[in-house]
N, C-alpha and C positions, 0 to 999 in steps of 0.2 A: 193268491200269490202271483199267478200268471197275469191277472188283471193289473195288479200294481206294477209289474215289470213293464207291461205294454204302455201304461201311462207315463212311466219314467222315460222310456225310450222315445216316446212321442215328444215329450218336453225337450229332451236332448237334441233330437233332430230338428225341432222347430227353431232352436236357438243357434245351432251350429251349421246347418246345411240348408235351411229353408230359403225362400226367396223374399224374405222380409226386407223392405227398403232400408238401406243404411245411409244416413247423411254423411257425405264425404267430408273429410277434414280439409281445411285450407292449407296448402303447402306453405312451409316457412319461406319468407322472402329472402332471397340470396343477394347479399351485398356484392356489387361489382365495382371494380376499380375504374376510374375514368380512363377512357382510351387516350393514350399519348399519341397525338397527331404530329409531333415535331418532325420536321425535315430540315436538313442543313440548307441554308440559303444557297442560291445559285452562285457559282464562282464568277467573280468579276475579273476580266483581264486574263492574262497568261502568267502562270507562276514564273517568278524571276529566276533565271538560271545563273545569275552572276553573284549570288550570295557568297561572300568570301569565307574561306576556311577560318576557323577561330584565330589561329596564330597570326593571320594576315590582317585582322580587323584594325582599322583606325576609326574610332568612334567620335561623333560630334553630338553633343546634347543641345537641343533647341528649347529654349524658354520662350514660348510663343508671345508672352506678354512683353518681352524685352527685345526680341530679335529684330523687329521692324517697327516703323512708326505707325503702321496699320494694325499691329498687334494681332495678326491673324495668319491663317495658312497661306493666303495669297502673298503675304509679305515674305514668308519663307520661300515660296516658289520663286519669287523674284530674285532671290540671292542664292539659289542652288548652285549656280556656277562658281560663286565665291567659296562655298563650302567645298565643292569638288576640287577647286584649285589648291586647297590646303593639302590635298592628298587623302582626304576622307573617303571611306567606302561604305560607312554605315552611319545612318542618321537616326538618332533617338529623339522622338518627339515627346516632350512632357505631356501629361494627360490632356486629351482632346475632348473629354466628355463634359456634359453639362454639370455645373457645380451646384451644390445645395444652397438653399436660401439662408441657412444659419451660418453666418460669417463671423463667428467669434474670433477667428484667427485674424480678422481685419481685412480692410480693403475690399477687393473683388471676391474674396473667399478663396479657400485653398483648392487648387486643381486636384488635390488628392481626396476631396470630399465629393465622391461621384454620385450624381443624382440619377443617371441613366447610363448603364453600361453599353447600350446599343444605339447611342445617338452621338452626334457631333455637337459640341458646344456652339451655339449661335454666335457667341463672342468671337469665335475663330473662323466661322464659315459654316459650310454644310458638307454632306457626304461627297458631293461632286468635287468640292474643293480639296478634300482629303484624297480622293481618288486621283485627281489631277496631279497633286503633289507627289504621290507615290509613283505614278506612271512616269513623270518627268525625272524623278530620282533614278528610277530603273533605266531610263533612257541614257542617263549619265553614268551608268554602272555603279550605282549606290543602292544599298539595301535600306529599308526603312523599318524601324521597330517602334511600337507604341509602348507607353508606360501603363502598367496594369496594377490596380490596387485591389488586392484580394482580401485584405484583413478587415475592411470596414467600408461602410457606405455613408452617404449623407443621411440626415434624419428624415429628409423628404423623398428619399428614393422609394419607388413603389414597392420594393421588397419589404419595407418596414411593416406592411400589412400582414406579412407572414411572420408572426411573432416568434415562432419556433426556429426561424432562420438566424436569430440573433442571441447573443449572450445576455443573460438576465441576472439580476441580483436576487437575494433571498425572497424579496417581496414580489418578484415577477416583473420587475421593470427592466426594460432594455437599457444596456449600459454602454458607455464609451470604452475603448480598449483600455483595460486595467493598467494603471501605473504610467500612462502616457501623458495625461493632460490634454488629449485631443478631444475637446468637448464638442467640436463641430461634427463629429462622426460617431456612428453606432457600430459596435463590434459584432462581426458575423460569427456564428457558431457552426463549426465544421462537424458537429455531430449530426447536423441536418443533411440527410442524403439528397433531399429535394433542392436545397440551396446549392450543394456541390454541383448537381446536374445543371442548374441554371447558370452557374459561374463558368463551367466548362463550355457550355453552349455559347455563352457570350464571348469567350476567348476564341472559339472557332469562327464566330460571326465576322470578326474583323479580318482574319486571315482570308476568308472567302469573299466577303463583301467589299473590302478595300484593297485586297491583294497585298497586305503587309507581310513582312518577312520575319516576324517574331515579336518578342516582348522583353522589356526590362521590367522585372516584377518587384514591386515595392514591398519592403518589410517582410521578406519571405520567412524569416525565422519566427514570425508570429503565427504562421499558418502551418498546419501539420504536414510533415514530409510526404505522407501517403497521398495527400491531395495533389501535391505537385507531381508526384509520380503518375498518378491517375490522369492528370491533365496533359502532361507532356507525352505520355504514351498515346493518348487520344489524338493530339495534334500531329504526332508522327505517323498516324494512319493516312495522312495526306502524303503519300509516298512520292508524289511529284514535286514536293516542296522541300527546300532546305531552309531551316529556321535558325535564327540567332536568338539565344535564350540567356539572359543576364539576370542573376539573382542579387538583390540588395540584401546580402546576408553573408555569413562567414562559415557556415557548417559544411564539413566535408560531405555530409549526406546530400547536400544539394546537387552534387555531381551524380550521385546514384539516382537521384530523381530525374535527371536528364538535362540539368543546366550545364552550360559550357563555361560560364564565368561567374565568379563571386566577387564581392567587394574587398578592396584593400584598405579597410578602415585603419588598421594599425600602421601600415606604411605611410599613409597620409599624416597621421598624428606625429610620427617620428620625423617625417620630412619637414613639417611645420616647426617642430621643436629644434631641429638642427639649424634652421635659418633664424630662429629666435635666440639661439645660443643657449638653450636649456638642455640640449642633448648633444652628445658627441657625434661627429660624422660617422664613426664606426657603428653607431646604433642603427643606422639605416641597413647595414648588412644583416644585423640581428633580426630586424623586422622582416627583411626580405626572406631570410631562411625560415623563420617561424611561419610566415604565410605560405611559403612553398610547401612546407610540411603538411599543410591542410589540403593540398591539391590531390585530386584523384588523377589517374593517367589521362592525359588529354585535356585536363582542366587548366584554366588560367585565372589569374586575378585581374580585375579592372583597376588599372593604376591611374591616378589623377593627381594633379596639383590643385585642382578646384573642381567643384560641381555646384548644382543649385543649392544644396544644403549648406556646404561650407562657405560658399560666397555669402549666403545670407547670414551665417553665424559669425564668420571670421573676417570677411572682407574680400576685396578683389585681390588678385595675385600680386599686383604691383604694391599692395599694402602688406600682405602676409610675407612676401619674400623680398621686401626692402628695395623695391624699384623694378624697372624694366629688366635690367640685366639679371637680377636675382630671380625674377619670374621665369625667364628663359632657362636659367640654370636648373631651377627646380623641375621644370618640364622635362629637360633632358634626363634627369634622374628617374622621374616617373615613367617616361616613355622607353627608356633603354635598359634599366636594371633587370626587369622581368615583367611579364604581363602584357595586357592590352591597353594601349594609351587612349585617354579620353581628353577631348577639348570641350569646353563649355562656352556658351554664348558670350561673346565679347572678349574672351580670353586672348584671342589671336591679335587683337588691336590694343591690348593692355588697358582695357577699359577700367577706370578707377572706381566705377560704381559698385556699391554693395547691393547688388540686385536683390529685390524681394520677389517671391513667387506670388505675392498677393496683390500686386499692383502693376500697372503699365508703366514702363520706364525704358524707353527705347535707347539702344546703343548708338553711339556716334561712330560710324564705320570709317570715318576719314582720319581718325587718330592713329598715330604710331604705325605708319606703313612699314617702317624698318622692322618692327616686331613681327608683323605679318610675314614679311620676307624671311625672317629668321625661323619662324615656326615651319614654314614651307620646307626649308632646307633640312631642318631637324627630322621632319616626318619623311621626306624623300630619302634621306639616308637610312632610316629605319626600314622603309619599304624595300630598299635595295640589298639589305644585308640579313641573311638568315641567322647570322651569329647574334644579332640584336634580338630576333624573335625567339629563337629556341636554343641558342648556344650555351655552352658551359661557362659559368661565371667564376672568375678568380679574383677575389678582393685583395687590395693592397692597402692595409690600414695606415692612416696618417692622422695627425692631430687636427689638421685643418682642411685637408683635401680629400675628397671622396674619389678614389681611383679604383677602377676595375677593368679587367680584360674579359672579353667574351669570344669564344671560338666555336665554330661549327664547320668541321672539315678544314678546308684551306682558308675559310673566311675568318679573319682575325681583326678584332676591333678593340681599341683602347680608349677609355673615357676618363677624363680628369675634370673634376669640378671643384673649384674653390668655394666652399660653403660659408666663407667669412667675408665680412666687409673690411677687408684689409689685404694688402699684398702678401702672398705666401709662397714659399718654395716647396716643391715636392721632390724628395730624393728618389730618383728613378732607379728601380732595381736593375741590376746588370742584365737580366734576361730581356728587359724592355728597351735597352739602349740600342740605338742604331736608326736605320732609315724607316720612315713612316710617310704616309700621305695624309694631309689635312682633309678630313671628310667634308668640311664646309666650303673649302676654297679649291680643293684638288692640287694644292701646292705641295711640293715635297718638303719634308722637314727631317732633321736628324735630332734624336733625343740623346743628350749627354747624361751626365751624372745628376743634373738638376734642371728642373723646369720652374720658372717663375710665373705665377698666375696673378693677374689683377683681381680686385674685389669681384667676387661672383663670376669670374671668368670660367668658361667651360671650353675644353679642348677635345675634339672628336677626331681620332686618328684611325687609319686603316693600313694594313700591310699591303 
């Protein structure tokens, strides 16, 4: 009995406490994430301190393929003084990035089919050319913003190698933005955290590398709001920079994301309809009110009588608004009723060209110097009057004349625009009768019970 117990104890001790060699097991391999070595690029130049407050912006959109006979950044640089002379303080450059090789849209390809977010299109020059343009604009007290395309890339963008960064169909094929017909671009998928990070870094790149002052962001409603909030919050970490941020969209949430301006699509459509005779002049006040109701505090609409999209689709201003006088009258309404005014390449000389963004088609800057002089006066008056920028608007409905008064403190302005191709009388309300000053000529004038306006004539008066 005792012998059996000793044998069992010996066996137990031999297996549990003895010095028998045990072959060690190989530890499991631990997966490690790649080290993120990203650092912001070095800042070029000194942040521009003259970026205007949003309410004071007068914006000019540059179509590089049409702005000059050289169709490049150097051609814009050569005419910066002309842009400045209009009263402009913010220059928007249409996309300056390399364009994809798939040119189903025609011609040179769409500048909105971005092949490389971190490069300058050699068609337009190089990084030094962009830097020089930005620096010289700053020297003239003008901000410069770039056009940003966040919804899609060209099919030959290097990002396409990251398939998870793009939207796909049920078979796993990368697709174009659904429902757009934009077959020359591939739709990005904002469920990809890695893609979002790369996009934000690319937007930081130009603020730092070229010292630009913000962005006009394309097709923002196609991109999730939380991405814009994330991006703009990141850009605002550059606390020594004031940025201009324009959204090509209409949602009120864009202001919550950090944009200062959204597009006035409805106002433009109504403006065009009024001059075409398909909408009543009073409809413009309705559009104005509806758009203002979408604004957040401090937010503005970008108001325009043309831009690159509508020139391409609808024609030049002298076509859409029935001639030179109509084009000027339409701009008065866009620039004065509410919002931030925009001028587009060639508009200031009444260019008759239906400019395409897909081909080189230079503006003849020698045409219609009288229109250029008129635009300068219209813009100068706006700059000088807080009532135009932020004043309270009082409409005066009329069958043919668009009439409204704007007041801010003691600043009192009255605008009368004949929106018809015929002579029309405006019955002046008793409260408006009396002494005024013509804002375009500084001549005194007295309003009686009636004002007669020639076809498409506009009258700008101040107290």
